[in-house]
C-alpha positions in Angstrom: 115.6 118.5 84.9 114.3 122.0 85.0 112.3 123.3 82.6 115.0 125.2 80.7 116.4 121.5 79.9 113.8 121.0 77.2 112.4 122.8 74.1 108.5 122.3 73.2 107.6 121.9 69.6 104.3 121.0 68.0 101.0 122.7 69.3 100.6 125.9 71.2 99.5 126.0 74.5 96.1 127.3 73.7 95.3 123.9 71.7 97.1 121.4 73.8 97.9 122.8 77.7 100.9 121.1 79.5 102.8 122.2 82.3 103.4 120.0 86.0 100.9 120.0 88.0 99.9 118.3 91.9 96.5 117.2 90.7 96.6 114.1 89.9 97.9 110.4 91.1 101.5 110.5 90.6 103.1 107.1 90.2 104.6 104.9 93.3 107.4 106.4 94.8 110.4 106.0 97.5 110.3 109.3 98.7 108.5 112.6 98.0 106.8 112.9 94.4 104.8 116.3 94.5 104.1 116.8 90.6 103.6 115.0 87.2 104.0 116.5 84.0 100.3 116.9 82.3 98.9 117.6 78.8 94.8 118.8 78.2 93.9 119.5 74.7 91.4 122.4 73.8 90.5 121.5 70.6 89.8 119.2 67.8 91.5 117.9 65.1 94.7 117.0 64.8 97.6 118.3 66.9 100.3 117.1 69.3 103.1 118.4 70.9 106.5 117.3 71.7 108.9 117.9 75.0 112.7 117.3 73.7 115.7 117.0 76.1 118.0 119.8 74.8 121.4 119.4 76.5 124.6 119.1 74.6 125.1 116.0 72.4 121.4 115.6 73.0 120.1 118.1 70.6 120.4 116.5 68.0 122.0 113.3 69.4 125.6 113.0 68.7 128.4 110.3 70.4 131.9 111.6 71.7 132.7 110.8 67.9 130.2 113.4 67.2 128.3 110.5 64.6 124.4 110.5 64.8 123.1 107.7 67.4 120.8 106.2 69.5 119.6 106.4 73.3 117.7 105.4 76.6 114.6 107.3 77.2 112.4 106.6 79.9 109.4 107.6 81.4 106.1 106.7 83.5 103.1 107.5 81.4 99.3 107.6 82.2 96.1 108.4 79.7 93.9 110.4 82.0 90.5 110.2 82.5 88.9 112.4 79.5 85.7 113.1 78.2 86.2 110.2 75.6 88.4 107.4 76.4 89.9 107.4 72.7 91.1 110.3 70.6 94.4 110.5 72.1 97.6 109.4 73.2 100.8 109.6 75.1 104.4 108.2 74.2 108.0 108.4 74.5 110.1 110.0 71.6 113.5 108.5 70.5 115.7 110.2 67.2 112.9 112.5 65.6 114.5 113.7 62.8 113.5 116.9 62.9 112.1 119.6 65.3 108.2 119.6 63.8 105.3 117.2 65.4 105.6 115.8 61.5 108.4 114.1 61.7 109.5 110.7 62.1 110.6 109.1 65.4 110.8 106.1 67.3 107.4 106.2 69.8 106.7 104.0 72.2 103.7 104.1 74.7 99.8 103.9 75.5 97.8 103.3 72.2 94.6 105.2 71.3 92.7 102.3 72.1 90.2 101.9 75.1 91.8 100.1 76.5 95.4 101.1 75.7 98.0 98.9 74.3 101.7 99.4 74.2 102.9 100.4 71.4 106.6 101.0 69.3 105.6 102.7 66.6 107.9 104.0 63.9 105.3 107.2 62.7 105.5 111.0 64.0 104.3 112.5 67.2 101.2 114.1 65.0 99.9 110.6 63.7 100.5 109.1 67.4 99.7 106.0 68.7 96.7 105.5 66.5 96.6 102.3 65.3 94.3 102.8 62.4 96.5 105.7 60.8 98.2 105.5 57.6 101.2 106.7 58.5 102.0 104.5 61.3 104.2 101.7 61.2 103.0 99.8 63.9 106.5 97.3 65.0 105.3 95.8 68.4 102.0 96.0 70.4 101.8 94.3 73.8 99.8 91.2 74.3 98.4 93.7 78.1 95.9 96.1 78.1 95.9 99.3 80.1 92.5 101.1 81.3 92.4 104.9 82.1 94.0 106.4 84.8 96.7 103.8 85.5 100.4 104.7 85.6 102.8 102.6 82.7 106.6 103.3 83.6 108.4 101.9 80.3 111.4 102.3 78.6 113.3 102.2 75.0 116.4 101.2 74.0 117.1 102.7 70.2 120.9 100.9 69.6 122.5 102.9 66.4 125.3 99.3 64.9 128.4 100.7 62.9 126.3 98.9 59.9 123.3 101.2 59.7 121.1 99.1 61.7 119.0 100.3 64.9 118.1 97.7 67.0 114.7 99.1 69.3 114.6 97.1 72.9 111.2 97.7 75.2 110.9 97.3 78.6 108.3 97.7 81.3 108.7 98.1 85.2 105.9 97.1 87.3 105.0 99.8 89.3 103.1 97.6 91.6 106.5 95.9 92.9 109.1 98.5 92.0 108.8 102.5 92.7 109.1 104.6 89.8 112.6 106.0 91.1 114.3 102.4 91.8 112.9 100.4 88.9 113.3 96.8 87.9 113.3 96.9 83.8 111.6 93.8 82.5 110.0 92.4 78.9 107.2 93.5 77.9 104.6 90.6 77.3 104.2 90.2 73.2 107.3 92.4 72.3 110.5 91.4 70.8 113.3 93.5 70.2 113.0 95.1 66.2 115.5 95.4 64.1 115.5 98.5 61.6 117.4 97.3 59.2 120.1 99.4 57.1 118.2 98.2 53.9 115.0 99.8 54.6 113.0 96.2 54.1 111.2 95.8 58.0 110.0 99.2 58.6 109.6 100.1 54.7 112.2 103.1 55.2 116.2 103.4 56.3 116.3 103.1 60.1 116.4 106.3 62.3 119.8 107.8 63.9 120.3 111.0 66.0 118.3 114.1 66.1 115.9 114.6 69.2 114.3 112.2 72.4 111.9 112.9 74.7 108.1 112.5 75.4 104.8 113.3 73.4 101.1 113.5 73.5 99.1 113.7 70.4 95.2 114.2 70.6 92.5 114.6 67.9 89.4 115.3 70.0 89.5 118.3 73.2 89.4 117.8 76.6 91.9 114.3 76.2 94.6 114.2 79.2 97.7 112.3 79.5 100.3 112.5 82.0 104.5 111.8 82.5 106.7 111.1 85.3 109.9 110.3 85.9 111.8 111.1 82.9 115.2 109.8 82.4 117.5 109.8 78.9 120.9 108.8 78.1 122.8 108.9 75.1 125.2 105.9 73.0 128.2 106.9 73.6 
């Protein structure tokens, strides 16, 4: 995918700088891998930015019958070494309901903790994966924890069923055993499938379908960094 395949929403580049860089360690790859995509917060206060994939039928997500649908989003994520060990999170974005950082989505990524957990949440990119944020509905958490400067390869599937339920499935690829470009997906310890039910009971709100998917970064402090590599996106047909 090229730069033109993505649209950027949220914070300005003056508030959160972003772009490809060769200056940091990349995840283990079978072949060449010269660049990762990075974020660096420049200001204090809540800021977030999302890059969503803007291809036909992906922006917004539609199946072949033009119904709002789900899909599968995958990437390697890393909370980079920063001035502070908290105040930021990096995540996959699925079914974002609008084109602002304040719209609701399913997020899967590394939490705003030291060490971080993998968290699946129904929240806004602006809130990020802060377990203490009032707007964060945490749906599942890993029992594993992760230090900064460690790549974690994640996958989030959102399956929209005909009755209106959305089934959320989370996976991890062990980068110590499998290359980032040749993954073997496995369950994440401590995390089970989640049904965002059509009645709006399990998550206290209606399930999310359609919208936009990609990856993002949220920060409340300056000089916080995160990185993304090997992004892939598939829509539910």
